[in-house]
VOBA-1610 file (N, C-alpha, C; in pm, whole numbers, padded with zeros to 5 digits, always signed):
BEGIN
Unk+13109-03953-21857Unk+13105-03874-21742Unk+12984-03913-21713Unk+12924-03926-21515Unk+12815-03939-21471Unk+12730-03825-21451Unk+12625-03865-21502Unk+12531-03702-21467Unk+12503-03726-21301Unk+12448-03598-21258Unk+12390-03585-21111Unk+12322-03662-21091Unk+12217-03721-21171Unk+12112-03829-21124Unk+12178-03944-21102Unk+12260-04006-21174Unk+12326-04098-21165Unk+12412-04106-21023Unk+12512-04003-21002Unk+12553-04010-20847Unk+12465-03981-20741Unk+12380-03925-20743Unk+12254-03914-20658Unk+12219-04077-20648Unk+12213-04131-20737Unk+12130-04281-20724Unk+12248-04381-20660Unk+12372-04323-20696Unk+12507-04439-20652Unk+12497-04432-20508Unk+12456-04310-20421Unk+12464-04286-20289Unk+12343-04356-20247Unk+12348-04466-20188Unk+12246-04531-20112Unk+12183-04497-20014Unk+12057-04525-19973Unk+11990-04488-19874Unk+12041-04500-19753Unk+12130-04628-19734Unk+12181-04653-19599Unk+12306-04556-19565Unk+12362-04507-19673Unk+12500-04398-19674Unk+12436-04285-19645Unk+12312-04236-19699Unk+12247-04094-19654Unk+12197-04117-19515Unk+12161-04212-19465Unk+12082-04214-19347Unk+12214-04240-19203Unk+12312-04297-19253Unk+12451-04293-19178Unk+12479-04134-19168Unk+12504-04056-19297Unk+12552-03942-19251Unk+12460-03836-19195Unk+12330-03854-19190Unk+12238-03794-19132Unk+12254-03802-18978Unk+12256-03930-18941Unk+12295-03959-18807Unk+12409-03928-18773Unk+12522-03913-18841Unk+12668-03872-18792Unk+12624-03725-18764Unk+12544-03649-18840Unk+12552-03508-18855Unk+12448-03489-18670Unk+12352-03539-18699Unk+12261-03533-18564Unk+12324-03577-18426Unk+12421-03627-18433Unk+12487-03659-18312Unk+12589-03551-18296Unk+12665-03523-18415Unk+12768-03431-18385Unk+12689-03251-18335Unk+12583-03250-18408Unk+12502-03118-18356Unk+12464-03131-18213Unk+12412-03248-18150Unk+12397-03257-18001Unk+12535-03259-17944Unk+12616-03315-17966Unk+12745-03288-17901Unk+12797-03148-17870Unk+12792-03073-18006Unk+12821-02930-18004Unk+12760-02849-17900Unk+12605-02848-17909Unk+12511-02798-17818Unk+12564-02829-17680Unk+12566-02970-17640Unk+12606-03011-17509Unk+12731-02925-17469Unk+12862-02923-17567Unk+12990-02888-17525Unk+12940-02727-17496Unk+12908-02684-17570Unk+12880-02516-17543Unk+12832-02444-17419Unk+12707-02570-17360Unk+12634-02522-17255Unk+12704-02584-17119Unk+12767-02681-17151Unk+12804-02778-17017Unk+12970-02772-17011Unk+13067-02776-17146Unk+13164-02756-17143Unk+13207-02913-17177Unk+13325-02947-17263Unk+13375-03072-17277Unk+13379-03171-17156Unk+13482-03138-17076Unk+13473-03236-16948Unk+13376-03263-16907Unk+13255-03172-16872Unk+13134-03209-16834Unk+13034-03303-16903Unk+13064-03321-17014Unk+12967-03402-17092Unk+13032-03523-17109Unk+12940-03598-17098Unk+12935-03774-17113Unk+12915-03813-17258Unk+12983-03914-17297Unk+12894-03969-17439Unk+12780-04036-17418Unk+12710-04089-17307Unk+12587-04110-17298Unk+12517-03998-17282Unk+12579-03853-17252Unk+12456-03759-17261Unk+12438-03706-17396Unk+12540-03732-17476Unk+12546-03701-17602Unk+12444-03794-17714Unk+12444-03910-17640Unk+12363-04034-17727Unk+12221-03986-17670Unk+12212-03973-17564Unk+12066-03887-17512Unk+12005-03805-17576Unk+12077-03701-17576Unk+12041-03565-17661Unk+12023-03590-17794Unk+12071-03700-17867Unk+12082-03715-18017Unk+11962-03819-18050Unk+11900-03867-17936Unk+11818-03963-17928Unk+11836-04132-17977Unk+11982-04138-17917Unk+12023-04287-17968Unk+12052-04339-17859Unk+12098-04459-17881Unk+12171-04580-17764Unk+12299-04538-17750Unk+12367-04544-17644Unk+12507-04505-17609Unk+12573-04610-17717Unk+12577-04735-17754Unk+12616-04811-17825Unk+12622-04741-17986Unk+12523-04712-18002Unk+12511-04638-18149Unk+12599-04545-18139Unk+12610-04456-18039Unk+12710-04331-18058Unk+12846-04373-18085Unk+12896-04507-18004Unk+13043-04561-18037Unk+13048-04628-18152Unk+12923-04637-18218Unk+12947-04706-18344Unk+12998-04612-18460Unk+12943-04465-18456Unk+12966-04363-18523Unk+13128-04265-18486Unk+13151-04295-18328Unk+13269-04203-18277Unk+13308-04294-18181Unk+13427-04325-18179Unk+13535-04393-18085Unk+13524-04309-17971Unk+13531-04181-17961Unk+13518-04111-17853Unk+13461-03975-17826Unk+13423-03909-17740Unk+13333-03803-17733Unk+13396-03674-17820Unk+13532-03667-17800Unk+13607-03564-17847Unk+13619-03592-18051
//
């Protein structure tokens, strides 16, 4: 059996950062979708709101949907 300490150590810093970035992008997108609507929100708008480059956005999500 793996202890909780071993499991958290198994999750690398890189994986945790990727998950945090993905969540930040999703939160920015949700906020824009609520205020502007899906059709009026561009992927570039989401990237800007999340503080990342559009290219980074597309690494995490293939489309804005």
